[in-house]
N, C-alpha and C positions, 0 to 999 in steps of 0.2 A: 672417843676423842674427836673433837670437831676438826675440820681442815685447818682452821686458824691455829688451834692448839698444836696440831701436828707440825705445822710450819714453825711454831716457836720452838718445839722440841728439837727440830733438826737444824735450827738456826736460819731458816728461810721463811718466806712469807708469800702467800698467794697473790698479794697485790702487785709485786714487782718481780722481775726476773733479770738475770744477768746473762741470758743465753741469746741475746739479740732481739728478744721480743719484750718491749716495754722498757721502762727505765730501771735504774739501779735500785736495789732493795736496800734501803737505809738500815734496816734492822740487821741484815746479813753483814753489811759493811761495818757496822758498829761492833759486831761480835768478833770480827777478825782480830787476831793479836797484832800489836804494833801501834805506832803513833798515828793519829788522825787529827788534823787541825782544820776546823771550820771557822766561819766568821759570822758575826751578827751585824746586820746593817739596819739603819732606821730609814723608813720612808720619809718623804718631806712632811714637815708639820703643816697642819691645816692653817689656812690663812695667809700663806706666802703669796706674793704677787705672781701672776701667771708666768712671767719670764723666769723668775727665780725658781719657781716650782718645776718648770720644764727643764731647767738646767740640772736640777738635782736628779730628776728622773732619767734624763739622758745619761748622766754619769752612772746611775745605778744599772741601767740596761747594759751598758758596756761592761761594767764590772761583773754582773751576773753571767754574761756570756763568757767572759774570760775565765771565770772561776768554774763554770760548768764544763768547759773544755778540759780543765785539769781534774775534774771530779770532786771539786771542793764544795762541801755543803754550805749553804747560805741560809742563815736564820733571818727572817724579816720581822721586826717588832710590830706590836699592835698597841698604839698609844703608850709607848714606853714612858715610865715614870709619871703616868697620868696626863701627859701632853697629847692632845688630839693629833693624829697623823692621818695622812692620806691612806686609803685602804689599798693594801699591797696587791691583792689578786686582780682587781680591776685594771690597774695600770700595767701589770706584768702581762696579763692576757692580751691587752690591746696592743702592746708594743713588742713583746718577745715572740708570741705566736707559736713557735715551734716547741713541741713537747720536749725535745732534747735540751732546750734552754731552761726548762723548769724542773727537770728530773732530779736536780740536786737542791732545789729550793724547799725550805721548811718555814712556812709562815707561822707566826704566833696567832693564837685566837684567845682572847681573854673572855671571861664570863660577863664583862661589862658592856654587853650588847643585848638587845632583845633576843629571846630564845629562837624565834623564827629566823632572825638574821644569822645566828650561829649555825642553824641547820642548813640554811642556804649556802653559807660559806663552805661547809664541809662538802656539800654536793658539787659546788663549783671547783673546789680543790681536787676532787676525784676526776672531774671532767677535764681539768687542765693537766693532770698527770704530775702534780707536785710529789716530792718524796714522802711527805707526811705533813701533819699539822701538830704543833705544840700547843696543847690546850691547858691554859693556866688560869688561876683565879683572877689576878689583876689587883692592883693597889686599891684597897678599900678606903684609904684616907682622902682620896680625891676623885672627882668625876662622878660618873653614874654609878648606881647600885648594880650589884651582880644579879644576873637573871636566875642563877642558882647559887647555893651557898659556897660550893667549892669546885675547883677544877675537875676533881674526880666525878662529880655529879654530871657535869657537862660531857665529860668523856664517855660516861656510861650511856648517855642519850645518843651521842654520835656513833658510838660503837654499834648500837643496835641498828641504826639507820645506814651506816656506811661501814660494814664489818671488814672490808678489805683495806681501809685507809689506815696506815700506821699513825698512831697517836703518841705524842710525847707528853710526859708529866713534868712535875717540878719538885725540887727538893732544895733545902737550904742548910748545908753543913754547919753554918755559923750558929744555927739554933741547936737545940739538944740533938746531937747526931744519932743517939739511940732512938729517940722519938721519930726523927725524920726517916730513919731506916725502917722503922715499923710502919710508917705511912706507906712507903714504897712496897713493903712486903705484903700489905693487906690485900685480900682478895678483891676488894672493890676499887683498887687504885686505877685499874683499867688503862694501863699505858704499855706501849711496846719499847719505849726508851725514856730516859730521864735526863733533863737538863738541870743544871744547878745554878744557884746564885754565884756571883763572882767570888772566886777564891784566888789564892796566890801562894807563893813559896813561904809567905809569912803566916799562913793558916794551915800548914800541913798537918798539924795535930788534929784539927777538926776533920779534915778530909780523911785521914787514916782511921779515926774512930768511926766515921760514917761507913767506910769501906769494910772495916772489921765486922760491924754489925750486919751489913748486907750479906757478907759471906757467911756469918754465923746463922743467919736466917735462911740461907739457901737461895737468895735472890739472884736470878740470872739476867734480869733486865739490864741492858747496857746503860752506862751513865756517861754523860758528856759534861765536863766541868767548865764553867765560865772563867775566862781570864781577861783582865782589863789592860789595855795599853794606856798607861799614864803618860801623857805628853810632857808634863812638867811637874815640879813640886810646888806649884803656886798654891799657897795656903788657902786662898779663897776657893779655888777649884776643888781642892781636896775636901774642904769642909762641906761644899755643896754636894759632892758625890757621896759623902758619908751619910747624907739623908736617905740614900737609897740602898746602900750596902756598906758593910764595915770596911773602911779604908785604913790600911796600915800607914798612916800619914808620916809618922816619925821615921819608920823604916824606909819608905819610898824616898823621903827627903834625904836621908843619909846616903842612899844609893846614888842619887843624882849628884850629891856633893862629892862622892868618891869618884866621879867621872864617868859613871855608866850612862849610856844613852837610853832613851825610852824603849827602843827596840831590844836592847840588851837586857833590860829589866824584865820585859815581857817574856823574852826567851828564857830567862832564868826561871820564871814561874813555870813555863811549859816543861823545861828540863827536870826540875825537881818534882813536879807533879808526876811526870812519867816515871821517875825513879821510885816514887811511892806507889806505883801501880795504876795511876790515873792517866791512861794513855790517850783518852779521847777528850779533846778540848775544843772550845770555840773562843775566838778572840773578839772582844767587844771594843768599841770606840775607834774603829778604823773608818776613815772617810771614804765614801764611795769612789771618788776620783782617784784615790791612791791605793785602794785596798789590795789589788793584786801585787803591786810592787812592794808595798809595805809588808804584806804578809810574807812575801818571799824573803825580805831582809830579816824578819823576825825568825823564821824557820832556819835561815842561813846562820844566824847568830847562835841559835840553839844547837845546830849540827856542828858548829865550830868550837863550841864550849868544851 
């Protein structure tokens, strides 16, 4: 058994420790029982004027620092939905500096970059001390072609070159949950944790089927489920979002009409997912400037429910 395999068996990993030396081990944290709520943030889009781009980054720096102090994991997207974004590592390294500010940061890396860029990204991520890197395929319908066919192929390459860097994979319970579980269970999945497509309390059936299959196959990799904060029931917005993930538009509209707030609807998803055994989640669509306060309200609504 390799040192890395031994670490997985014991629920720890050689890349990080929690004994005062190095940053928090994301894999160990995800293996612990109980609720854990992270957030997903988007770097500024490419092409913003300098002043606007700087404002967005300043908001993100402050948010990452606040969230790091509370131990909240922060996922940073990489050209989300095919829209070109500023590269997260360069800006965070230049402006945060301290490893303590990055130990809960998990940047995404899609396959839609040249392979040498991806290798360099992983080396820089290790040097900066981030918690891990979520390596995913990327939307094939827009933008550049992938440098390798699938996220697992890139993870395999980076695993060989950076064996101590925790890597995240991707699953989509909205597709065939049995097939998705088999992908995760495969020997070549090459991931230490899994992030999922956006789900909600309106897709619990898919989530539960996915979990049942993972358990049946003996998969021990921790899974973090995506939850979306719907700010309104605006039909145009819901239709737009539905291009990227299944949106329960009718149900969300009914909840707003019944008087629930955006925070309460998001909290309902977290609560019902947790009751179904999906205790680890990340919340998407929080603005950088408001993220810490908004996340606090969502978690507060969940705890009060």
